[in-house]
N, C-alpha and C positions, 0 to 999 in steps of 0.2 A: 227465791224467785217463785210465786205462786201460780199456778196454772190459770186461763182466765175461766173456766168451770169452778175455782175454789174459790172467787172474790166472794166473797160476802156483802162489801158496796154494792148496791143498787146503780144501773146506768141509766139516766135520764139523756135524752135527745134532746141538746138547745137548738131552735134554730125556727124559721118563718117562711122555709122553704116548701113547698107542698110537696114536690117530688119525694123531696129528702126525707118527710114525713112518713110519706105514702111506703116508702122504703124501710126506713125503721120501724114501722109498724109489724112488718112483717117480719123482723128478726125478736124472737124467743128472750132475750137477754135485752131488750131495752122495755126496761120496768116503767117508762113513764115520759112526759114531753114538757119543756118550759120552751117560753118567748118572750121577746118584749120591746117596745116600740122600735127600739134600735135596731134588732135586728130585723124586724119588721120592715121599717123604712129601708132598709138594707136590700130586702128582697123585693123589694118595689110594693110592696101589699097599698092598694089606694084603700079600700073600705075594711075598717075594721072587723066590723059585726060578719059578714059574707067570709073575710078569713077565718075567723075562730069557728065559725058554722061547719067549712067545708072542714076546717081540722078534727070539729067533732064528728062529723060523718064516718074519717078514717078511725079516730081512735076512740074506741065507746067502751075498753075495760080497762083503762091506765089511766092515773092521773094525768090533767093538761093544766098548766097552769097560764094566766092570761094577765095582765096587767094594766091597773089603773092609768091614766094619764092626766087628770085633772092636778092642778096645783092648789086647789081649794077644796078642803074635808068634805064640804061639805057634798059638794060636786062629785068629789072623788066616791063618798059612801054611795049615790044613785049610782053611779057606773058600776062598782064594785057588786051592788046588789041585782040589777043586771046583767052583769055577767056570769054570776054564779046562777044566774036562772037558767042558762043557756044547757047544763048537765049535771048530773051527780058527780061526775068525775071533775068537775072544775075545781081548781085552787086559783082564788084573787090574790096575785101580787101587791102587795101595800109595800112602797118602799116607807124606809125606816124615819124619815123626817119628810118635810116639803122642801121644796128649794130653799125656803127659808132658814131651814134649822129647825121649824118645829116640830114636836116629836108625836108621830102620828099613834100615840097609845090610845087617847082615848077612842080614836075611830076603829083601832082594830079590837080593841075590847066592846065596843057597840057590836060590830058586824060578827065576832066569832060567837060572843052571845049569843047571835040571830041566828046563830047553827052553818054562816058562811064556812067555807074551809079555808084559810088562809096560806097565803108564802109571804113571810115578810122577807123583804129584799134590799139591798144594797149596804147589807150589815158588815163591817169591818173588825169588831171589837168584839171579846167577850164582855166587854162592860154593855154594850149597845143588846147584845143578848140576852143577859142579867133583865134588863130595863123590861123588854119587852115578854117574856116568855109567861110573866104571872095573867098577862092581858088576854092569853089565847085560851081558850076554854078546853077544858079537860073531857069532853063531850062531843067534840071533834077531832079530823086529824088534820095536823099543822106542820108545817116546813116553815123552817129559819135557813135563809140563805145567805151564808157567809162566804164573801168574795175574798178567795184565797188568791187566785190568781194575781187580782190586783193589790193583796198587801204585799207578794212578793217582787210586783212592780215595782213598789216601793223600796228596795233591798231589806225588808223583813223575812224573817222565817215564817212561812205561816202554821208550821205546825205544831207551836206552843198553843197557840191561842184556837185552833181547830181540837186539837186534845182536851182545852179547858171546859169548851162547849159540850164536848162529848161526855164527858163527866159529869157537868151542869144539868145536860138533858135526861139523866139517869132519875132525876125526880119527875120527869114528864113526860111518861111513856108515851102520848099521843103526839109529841112532837119529834118530829125528824131534821135531822140536820143536816143538810144541802152544802157541797162542795162546790162553790160557784166559779167560774170563769179559769176553769184550768188551762194550763198553757203547752202542757203534754203529755202525752202516755205515760210517764212517770209519776204523775200527779193521781194516777186512778191508784196505782199500787199504794203511793202513800195514803190516800185517803182510806182505803182497806185496812191499813196496819193501824192506823190513829183509830179505826172505830167509827168511821162517818157512815151515817145510813145510807148518804146518795151523793153521788156526783154528777154534776150533768154537764154533760160537754157538746160543743159543736162536730159537726161532721167531719171535718179534718182531722181532730181528734180520733173518734170513734172507730174511722177510717184503718186506723193502726192496730187495732185491738188483736189482730190475729198473729202480731209481733210481740206480744208479752209471752216470756221466756224461752224467744229464738236464742239458738246456738250463734254467742257469735263468731265463730269461725266459718260458718255459713254464711250469715248476714255480709261478714268481706268479703266474701267470695263472689255472691249478690250483686256487691255494689262493684264491684271490677266484672262484673257480666253487664252490668248498667250502664258505665264508661263507656266497654267497649262498644255495647249494641247502639250508644247510642252517636257516636263517634260514626260507626258504620253507615246509620240514618241520615245522619246529616251528609253522608259524602266527603268527611274529610280529609285529604291529602296530604302530604309536606315533600317537595322535589325540594332535594338539596343539592347543589351546584356541583361540590367537591367530595369526595367520600372520605379526604382524610378525618381522621378523629383528632378530637382536642386533646387527646391523649398523649398522642403522638407528635405534641408539639403543636399543632395550628390552633390559635387562638381565635375566638369567637369572629373577630374581623375578617379572618380567613372563611369564613363559612353563609352562604346565602341562603336563606331558607325561605324558600313560598309557597303560600297558604292558599290552596285550591278550593 
């Protein structure tokens, strides 16, 4: 079991809550930030540009990924160029296809050749990565986001897929693999073990980082304390009308339990 300080995988914070981003920006363990339209909508973001510029005032020294949201490739390209202009640390997230299943490869190639730092997103297979990666310029830094958590949601083990992509990217040193959509802290350990470059995680996963390597007997005792303390805070009591125990021959029907 590795210690947190021994992890080689880089931790990116995933979210659209500006307070979380400000908090995570103060944490030297966090090496970058990602977001997407779903997270932004969930966080109540109304003005895309204003939100992005607020984030870039906070995060000036680490990568930040913002996603295009058009379904038309021409408009997607205009959005990508505009988003890229907001900062030197901006990566533009381009989905692997549009909603019609049409490949984004041509757009990715044009943008990457123009110097836009690309984060290809919504990838699920090694074959998709192989199809995309030759379209990324080796003159820019690039990310490919493989959604290991969503792969696992289908009952498939994502580790073989992630391992294949890690091996594939050895020939593309400017492109890093992001383990996207983790479901639990164990995924950080798995991503590190398989050689994944980056894992992007939401606040609820990142809050558990201090648990890495925690002694399980100590954790067991902490859990007992939690249950006891919460019962005390809630003021729970049980009034038992008859003290006779079941072991002495009483049945459950002989006892009345009153919850207060």
